[in-house]
C-alpha positions in Angstrom: 10.6 45.7 -29.7 12.8 44.0 -32.3 14.4 46.3 -34.8 15.5 44.8 -38.1 17.3 46.5 -41.0 17.6 45.0 -44.4 19.8 46.3 -47.3 21.4 45.2 -50.5 24.8 46.8 -50.3 26.0 46.2 -53.9 29.4 45.4 -52.4 30.1 45.5 -48.7 33.5 47.1 -49.1 32.0 49.8 -51.3 29.2 50.5 -48.8 31.7 50.6 -46.0 33.7 53.3 -47.8 30.5 55.3 -48.2 29.8 55.3 -44.5 27.2 52.5 -44.2 28.5 51.0 -41.0 29.0 54.4 -39.4 25.4 55.0 -40.0 24.4 51.5 -39.0 25.9 51.8 -35.5 23.7 54.8 -34.8 20.6 52.8 -35.6 20.9 50.3 -32.7 19.2 47.6 -34.7 18.9 44.1 -33.2 19.4 42.3 -36.5 20.7 43.5 -39.8 20.2 41.4 -43.0 22.6 42.2 -45.9 22.6 41.1 -49.5 25.1 41.3 -52.4 28.2 41.4 -50.2 30.4 40.6 -53.2 33.2 39.5 -50.9 34.5 36.5 -49.1 34.9 36.3 -45.3 38.6 36.9 -45.7 38.1 40.0 -47.8 35.5 41.3 -45.3 38.0 40.7 -42.4 40.7 42.5 -44.4 38.4 45.5 -44.7 38.5 45.8 -40.9 34.8 46.8 -40.7 33.8 47.6 -37.1 30.9 45.3 -36.2 31.4 46.2 -32.5 30.4 43.2 -30.4 27.8 41.9 -32.8 28.1 38.5 -34.5 28.2 38.5 -38.3 27.2 35.3 -40.1 28.1 35.1 -43.8 27.2 32.9 -46.8 29.5 33.8 -49.7 29.1 32.7 -53.3 31.5 30.2 -54.8 32.1 32.7 -57.6 34.5 35.4 -56.4 33.1 39.0 -56.2 29.5 37.8 -56.7 26.3 37.8 -54.7 26.6 36.7 -51.0 24.4 37.3 -48.0 24.9 37.9 -44.3 23.2 38.6 -41.0 24.6 40.8 -38.2 22.9 40.1 -34.8 23.1 41.2 -31.2 21.3 38.1 -30.2 22.9 34.6 -30.3 21.0 32.2 -32.6 20.3 28.7 -31.6 21.2 27.5 -35.2 22.6 28.9 -38.4 21.5 27.4 -41.7 23.5 28.3 -44.8 21.2 27.0 -47.6 17.6 26.4 -48.4 18.1 23.2 -50.4 18.7 24.1 -54.0 22.4 23.7 -54.9 22.2 25.9 -57.9 21.3 29.0 -55.9 22.9 28.0 -52.5 26.2 27.9 -54.3 25.6 31.5 -55.4 25.3 32.7 -51.8 21.7 33.7 -51.8 20.3 32.4 -48.5 21.2 32.3 -44.8 18.8 31.6 -41.9 19.2 32.2 -38.2 17.0 30.3 -35.8 16.4 32.1 -32.5 14.4 30.9 -29.4 11.0 32.2 -30.6 11.5 33.3 -34.3 13.4 32.8 -37.5 15.2 35.5 -39.6 16.4 35.0 -43.2 18.6 37.1 -45.4 17.7 36.5 -49.1 19.1 37.7 -52.4 16.8 36.4 -55.1 18.3 36.2 -58.7 17.8 39.0 -61.2 16.8 38.1 -64.7 17.5 41.4 -66.3 21.0 40.6 -67.7 19.9 37.8 -70.1 17.3 35.3 -71.1 19.4 32.6 -69.5 19.4 34.4 -66.1 15.6 34.9 -66.4 15.2 31.2 -66.8 17.4 30.7 -63.7 15.2 33.2 -61.9 12.1 31.1 -62.7 13.9 28.0 -61.5 14.6 29.8 -58.2 11.0 30.9 -57.9 9.8 27.3 -58.2 12.2 25.8 -55.7 11.9 28.7 -53.2 8.2 28.4 -53.1 8.6 24.8 -52.0 10.9 26.0 -49.2 8.4 28.7 -48.2 5.8 26.1 -47.7 8.2 24.1 -45.5 8.9 27.2 -43.4 5.2 28.0 -43.0 4.4 24.5 -41.8 6.8 25.0 -38.9 4.4 27.7 -37.6 7.4 29.6 -36.1 7.3 33.4 -36.5 9.5 34.0 -39.6 10.9 37.2 -41.1 12.5 36.9 -44.6 14.5 40.1 -45.4 16.1 40.9 -48.7 16.1 41.8 -52.3 13.4 39.7 -54.0 14.1 41.4 -57.4 10.3 41.7 -58.1 8.0 44.7 -57.8 4.7 43.2 -56.8 2.1 45.8 -57.7 1.8 48.9 -60.0 2.2 51.0 -56.9 5.7 49.5 -56.4 7.5 51.1 -59.3 7.3 54.5 -61.0 7.1 53.5 -64.6 5.0 50.4 -64.4 3.4 50.7 -67.8 6.7 50.7 -69.7 8.2 47.8 -67.6 5.5 45.2 -68.0 7.7 43.1 -70.3 10.9 43.6 -68.3 12.3 41.3 -65.7 11.2 42.3 -62.2 7.7 43.2 -63.3 6.7 40.3 -65.5 3.2 38.9 -65.0 4.6 35.5 -64.0 6.8 37.1 -61.4 4.0 39.2 -60.0 1.6 36.2 -60.0 4.3 34.3 -58.0 4.3 37.1 -55.5 0.5 36.9 -55.3 1.0 33.3 -54.2 3.6 34.3 -51.6 1.2 36.9 -50.1 -2.0 34.9 -50.3 -4.1 34.7 -47.2 -2.6 33.0 -44.2 0.7 32.3 -46.0 3.2 35.3 -45.9 2.7 39.0 -45.5 4.4 42.0 -47.1 5.2 43.7 -43.8 5.9 47.1 -45.2 2.6 47.3 -47.2 0.7 46.0 -44.2 1.2 49.4 -42.5 2.2 51.7 -45.4 -0.1 52.0 -48.4 1.4 55.2 -49.8 2.7 55.4 -53.4 6.3 56.3 -54.4 7.9 54.2 -51.7 10.9 52.7 -53.4 14.1 50.9 -52.3 16.1 50.7 -55.6 16.9 53.2 -58.3 18.9 52.8 -61.5 22.2 54.5 -61.7 21.3 55.9 -65.1 20.1 59.4 -65.5 18.8 61.1 -62.4 16.6 58.2 -61.3 17.3 58.6 -57.6 17.0 62.4 -57.6 13.7 62.2 -59.3 12.6 59.2 -57.3 12.0 57.0 -60.4 12.4 53.8 -58.5 11.3 50.3 -57.7 10.3 48.6 -54.4 12.0 45.2 -54.7 13.4 44.9 -51.2 11.0 43.4 -48.6 10.6 42.1 -45.1 8.2 39.2 -45.7 6.7 37.8 -42.5 4.6 34.8 -41.6 1.0 35.5 -41.0 1.3 34.9 -37.3 3.3 38.2 -37.1 0.6 40.3 -38.8 -0.4 42.1 -35.6 3.2 42.4 -34.5 4.4 44.8 -37.2 4.9 48.2 -35.5 6.9 50.6 -37.7 8.5 51.0 -41.1 10.8 53.4 -42.9 13.0 53.5 -45.9 16.3 55.5 -45.3 17.2 57.7 -48.3 19.0 60.7 -46.8 22.5 59.2 -47.5 23.3 56.9 -50.4 25.3 53.8 -49.5 24.2 51.6 -52.5 21.8 51.7 -55.4 19.4 50.2 -52.8 18.1 51.9 -49.6 18.0 50.4 -46.1 14.5 49.1 -45.1 14.0 49.5 -41.4 11.1 47.8 -39.5 10.2 47.1 -35.9 8.2 44.1 -34.5 6.7 43.4 -31.2 8.6 40.1 -30.5 
């Protein structure tokens, strides 16, 4: 069994102080995909985080204190790829890919468009170029797992207040239609939803009000897998007991 954890940390140094890595060591995951590190390799080293004997591959953003993704792994990859081919977003530290002997794992931090119209336009540019990349990945026919914060709730079941958010970034019809394309037959699969059809399963909550206490959330963090892994998805869970970030860790197991 291959155990993979994915989590947007909203700052790796902040999450470390909140006990994320103490919790993580107890999970005994094979691979951990992290997003929004908001730190350079040097700053992470200065934090003196205990990664034990696991390797940690990082793609930081050119802009200081912004974005950044990484993958912690017990298994040595054959190849590490630090971009998907779009300089605008690769420079923002949004993609890292590890190629193993029999499968591929990606940590992805898709742009949010909630801060401004300009950022929403950037998000649409990302969606266009990343779809081209997804097609290239799919053609390889190698089992692929793309973990991360996609910043889109796909269906009404994936956020609490869907009616009032239909004109907000993250639940726009164009974004949801794009996710439909990602999850179309024989392309990619929403691994969590493949085995968990229950409502009120969220991975992100606003810091405003009592959103987390009242479970007024969004499911915007995914493990998206190639269709040749459909029968290999074995378990899922969202860890919410302790709060390390405004996102919760998504834990899944695969028979690989």
